[in-house]
C-alpha positions as CSV (number, residue, x, y, z in Angstrom):
1,M,18.1,9.5,-8.2
2,T,14.8,9.3,-10.0
3,G,14.6,6.6,-12.6
4,P,12.3,6.6,-15.6
5,V,8.8,5.2,-15.5
6,S,9.2,1.6,-16.8
7,F,7.1,-1.5,-17.3
8,A,7.4,-5.1,-16.3
9,T,5.3,-8.0,-17.5
10,I,4.2,-10.7,-15.1
11,E,1.9,-13.7,-15.5
12,W,-1.2,-13.3,-13.3
13,R,-4.6,-15.0,-13.5
14,G,-3.7,-16.8,-16.6
15,R,-2.6,-13.8,-18.7
16,P,0.3,-11.4,-19.1
17,V,-0.1,-8.3,-17.0
18,R,1.9,-5.1,-17.5
19,I,3.0,-3.4,-14.3
20,E,4.0,0.3,-14.3
21,Y,6.9,1.0,-11.9
22,Q,9.7,3.5,-11.1
23,W,12.9,3.4,-9.0
24,L,13.6,6.4,-6.7
25,G,16.2,7.4,-4.2
26,S,19.7,6.2,-3.5
27,A,21.8,4.7,-6.2
28,D,23.5,2.5,-3.6
29,E,22.2,-1.0,-4.2
30,D,23.0,-2.0,-0.6
31,A,20.7,0.8,0.7
32,P,17.4,-0.3,2.3
33,L,14.6,-0.7,-0.2
34,V,11.2,0.7,0.5
35,V,8.3,-0.6,-1.7
36,F,5.3,1.7,-1.8
37,L,1.8,0.2,-2.0
38,H,-0.8,2.7,-3.0
39,E,-4.4,3.2,-1.8
40,G,-7.6,1.8,-3.3
41,L,-7.9,4.5,-5.9
42,G,-4.2,5.3,-6.1
43,S,-1.4,4.7,-8.6
44,R,2.3,5.3,-8.9
45,A,1.8,8.9,-9.9
46,M,-0.8,9.6,-7.1
47,W,1.9,9.3,-4.4
48,R,3.2,12.6,-5.7
49,D,6.5,13.6,-4.0
50,F,6.1,11.6,-0.8
51,P,8.2,8.6,-1.8
52,Q,11.1,10.8,-3.0
53,M,11.0,12.8,0.2
54,L,11.1,9.7,2.3
55,C,14.0,8.2,0.2
56,E,16.0,11.4,0.7
57,R,15.2,11.6,4.4
58,C,16.2,7.9,5.0
59,A,18.9,7.5,2.4
60,C,17.1,4.5,1.0
61,R,16.0,3.2,-2.4
62,G,12.3,3.3,-3.4
63,L,10.1,1.3,-5.7
64,V,6.7,2.8,-6.6
65,Y,4.4,0.8,-8.8
66,S,0.7,0.7,-9.9
67,R,-1.2,-2.5,-9.1
68,P,-3.1,-4.3,-12.0
69,G,-6.1,-2.2,-12.8
70,Y,-4.5,1.1,-11.8
71,G,-2.3,3.8,-13.3
72,R,-0.7,2.7,-16.5
73,S,-0.7,-1.0,-15.5
74,T,-3.0,-3.4,-17.4
75,P,-6.6,-2.5,-16.7
76,R,-9.1,-4.9,-15.1
77,A,-10.8,-7.0,-17.8
78,P,-14.4,-5.8,-18.5
79,D,-15.9,-9.0,-17.1
80,E,-13.5,-9.3,-14.1
81,L,-15.1,-8.8,-10.7
82,W,-12.8,-8.7,-7.7
83,G,-13.5,-11.1,-4.9
84,V,-13.4,-10.7,-1.2
85,D,-9.8,-12.0,-1.3
86,F,-8.6,-9.2,-3.7
87,M,-6.1,-7.8,-1.2
88,H,-4.8,-11.3,-0.4
89,R,-4.2,-11.9,-4.1
90,Q,-2.1,-8.8,-4.4
91,A,-0.1,-9.7,-1.3
92,H,0.4,-13.4,-2.0
93,E,0.3,-13.6,-5.8
94,V,1.2,-10.2,-7.5
95,L,3.8,-8.9,-5.2
96,P,6.1,-12.0,-5.1
97,V,5.9,-12.4,-8.8
98,L,6.7,-8.7,-9.3
99,F,9.7,-9.1,-7.0
100,D,11.0,-11.9,-9.1
101,A,10.5,-9.9,-12.3
102,L,12.5,-7.0,-10.9
103,E,15.1,-9.3,-9.3
104,I,14.3,-8.2,-5.8
105,D,15.5,-10.7,-3.3
106,P,14.5,-9.9,0.3
107,Q,17.3,-12.3,1.5
108,E,19.9,-10.1,-0.1
109,Q,18.9,-6.6,1.0
110,P,16.9,-5.0,3.7
111,L,13.3,-4.7,2.4
112,W,10.6,-2.5,3.8
113,L,6.9,-2.2,2.7
114,L,5.1,1.0,3.1
115,G,1.3,0.8,2.3
116,H,-1.5,3.4,2.4
117,S,-5.1,2.3,2.9
118,D,-5.7,-0.9,0.9
119,G,-2.0,-0.9,0.3
120,G,-1.5,-1.0,4.0
121,S,-3.7,-4.0,4.3
122,I,-1.7,-5.7,1.5
123,A,1.5,-4.9,3.3
124,L,0.2,-6.5,6.5
125,L,-0.9,-9.6,4.6
126,F,2.5,-10.0,2.9
127,A,4.3,-9.6,6.3
128,A,2.0,-12.2,7.9
129,R,2.7,-14.8,5.1
130,Y,6.4,-14.1,4.4
131,L,7.7,-14.0,8.0
132,N,11.4,-13.5,7.3
133,A,11.2,-11.4,4.1
134,L,10.9,-7.9,5.7
135,A,13.2,-5.6,7.7
136,G,9.9,-3.8,8.6
137,A,6.6,-2.4,7.5
138,I,4.9,0.9,7.7
139,V,1.1,1.1,7.2
140,I,-0.9,4.4,6.9
141,A,-4.6,4.2,7.4
142,P,-4.7,0.5,6.8
143,H,-7.9,-1.6,6.9
144,V,-8.1,-4.7,9.0
145,M,-11.9,-5.0,9.2
146,V,-14.9,-3.3,7.6
147,E,-16.5,-0.6,9.6
148,D,-19.8,1.3,9.0
149,L,-17.8,4.5,8.5
150,S,-15.8,2.9,5.7
151,I,-18.9,1.8,3.9
152,L,-20.6,5.2,4.3
153,S,-17.6,7.0,2.8
154,I,-17.3,4.6,-0.1
155,E,-20.9,5.0,-0.9
156,R,-20.3,8.8,-0.9
157,A,-17.3,8.2,-3.3
158,R,-19.6,6.3,-5.7
159,S,-22.1,9.2,-5.6
160,S,-19.3,11.7,-6.3
161,Y,-17.9,9.6,-9.1
162,L,-21.3,9.7,-10.8
163,T,-22.3,13.3,-10.1
164,T,-19.2,15.5,-9.8
165,D,-15.8,15.9,-11.5
166,L,-14.2,13.1,-9.5
167,R,-14.1,10.9,-12.5
168,E,-12.2,13.5,-14.6
169,R,-9.7,14.2,-11.8
170,L,-9.0,10.5,-11.3
171,A,-8.7,10.0,-15.1
172,R,-5.5,12.0,-15.0
173,Y,-3.8,9.1,-13.2
174,H,-5.4,6.0,-14.7
175,D,-5.4,4.7,-18.3
176,D,-8.8,3.2,-17.6
177,V,-10.4,5.1,-14.8
178,D,-13.6,3.1,-14.8
179,S,-11.5,-0.1,-14.3
180,A,-9.8,1.4,-11.3
181,F,-12.8,3.0,-9.7
182,W,-15.4,0.2,-10.1
183,G,-13.1,-2.6,-9.3
184,W,-12.5,-1.0,-5.9
185,N,-15.9,0.4,-5.3
186,R,-18.0,-2.7,-6.1
187,I,-16.1,-5.1,-3.9
188,W,-16.1,-2.8,-0.9
189,L,-19.8,-2.3,-1.2
190,D,-20.5,-6.0,-1.9
191,P,-22.5,-7.4,1.1
192,E,-20.2,-10.4,1.3
193,F,-17.3,-8.1,2.0
194,R,-18.8,-6.8,5.3
195,A,-17.5,-9.8,7.2
196,W,-13.9,-9.3,5.8
197,S,-11.3,-9.2,8.6
198,I,-7.6,-9.9,8.6
199,V,-7.1,-9.5,12.4
200,P,-6.5,-13.2,13.1
201,E,-4.0,-13.5,10.2
202,I,-1.8,-10.5,11.1
203,A,-1.0,-11.9,14.5
204,A,1.7,-13.9,12.8
205,I,3.7,-10.8,11.9
206,R,7.2,-10.8,13.4
207,C,8.9,-7.8,11.7
208,P,9.0,-4.2,13.2
209,L,5.7,-2.5,12.4
210,L,4.6,1.2,12.5
211,A,0.8,1.9,12.1
212,I,-0.2,5.5,11.4
213,Q,-3.7,7.0,11.2
214,G,-5.2,10.4,11.2
215,I,-7.7,11.0,14.0
216,D,-10.1,12.6,11.4
217,D,-9.8,9.6,8.9
218,E,-13.0,9.5,7.0
219,Y,-12.6,5.9,5.9
220,G,-12.0,4.2,9.3
221,T,-11.9,4.8,13.0
222,L,-8.8,4.5,15.2
223,E,-9.9,1.0,16.1
224,Q,-8.2,-0.1,12.8
225,I,-4.7,0.6,14.1
226,R,-5.5,-0.2,17.7
227,A,-6.6,-3.7,16.6
228,I,-3.2,-4.1,14.9
229,G,-1.5,-3.0,18.1
230,R,-3.4,-5.7,20.1
231,A,-2.7,-8.4,17.5
232,V,1.0,-7.5,16.9
233,P,2.6,-6.5,20.2
234,Q,5.7,-4.9,18.7
235,T,3.6,-2.4,16.7
236,E,4.3,1.3,17.2
237,L,1.1,3.3,16.9
238,L,1.0,6.9,15.8
239,E,-2.4,8.7,16.0
240,L,-2.2,12.2,14.4
241,A,-4.5,15.1,15.1
242,D,-5.5,17.4,12.1
243,A,-5.1,14.5,9.7
244,G,-7.5,12.5,7.6
245,H,-7.2,9.4,5.5
246,S,-3.9,10.6,3.9
247,A,-1.9,11.4,7.0
248,H,1.3,11.5,5.0
249,R,0.0,14.5,3.2
250,D,-1.8,16.2,6.1
251,Q,1.0,15.7,8.6
252,G,4.0,14.9,6.4
253,A,6.7,16.0,8.7
254,A,5.4,13.9,11.6
255,V,5.0,10.9,9.4
256,L,8.5,11.2,8.0
257,D,10.0,11.7,11.5
258,A,8.3,8.5,12.7
259,I,9.3,6.4,9.7
260,A,12.9,7.7,9.9
261,S,13.1,6.8,13.6
262,L,11.8,3.3,13.0
263,M,14.2,2.6,10.1
264,R,17.2,3.9,12.1
265,Q,16.1,1.7,15.1
266,H,15.8,-1.4,13.0
267,A,18.5,-0.9,10.4
268,R,20.2,-4.1,9.3
269,P,23.1,-4.6,6.9
270,P,22.6,-6.4,3.6
271,S,23.3,-10.2,3.5
272,G,27.0,-10.9,3.6
273,H,28.0,-7.5,5.0
């Protein structure tokens, strides 16, 4: 099942915000639900076919959405500058309100978060705050600290946006491409962001956790997921050769195998079953 692209309106930061979303996968409302959290320049559409492939493989439902400022969701206001806590706000403010708007109750059905890059960090922050809400979480190339490699690659992305066709390519996926790009790029390159770390916070995570990273990730070293493994002892780590920042594209079969194994291992029935 692939549902139509739809829109929900939430209240956030004192104004109504439109959120683009789409349901995928099983029509069984008791099936596990996987919520996909995109990367720092991503959107609902930029996941391509990966969410549908995972839903088919794991017989689960999927929810894909674009965060505020991305895709067809409400763009960032022209004078709105993201703060160091921008990922915390997505995890602690936007995601719970979106669940309410879409009538998603983690107490009623098994709920999984799957996040890529910034989306992975958001998934970790949600799992650390809402300790009993998740059946499990999967993070691909998450950030838990700021590394020199990350800053170097983000500086290169800024140069590419200004001098190559990167802006035109991203514009296919975002109603306001400058909103999406500069919101992300400016905060990551803000000197205040260099001290950002969520390692102490994520130690609270109780749910099953799979952390995946490509060995050739251009936005972070393997210390990102190894730090997660030290902080959250139940974490399963998967380090993939011949894979960069988007390991689910570069090594799709291995990523799907690992996720399917985790979800089978920690399957739980819906409430009342």
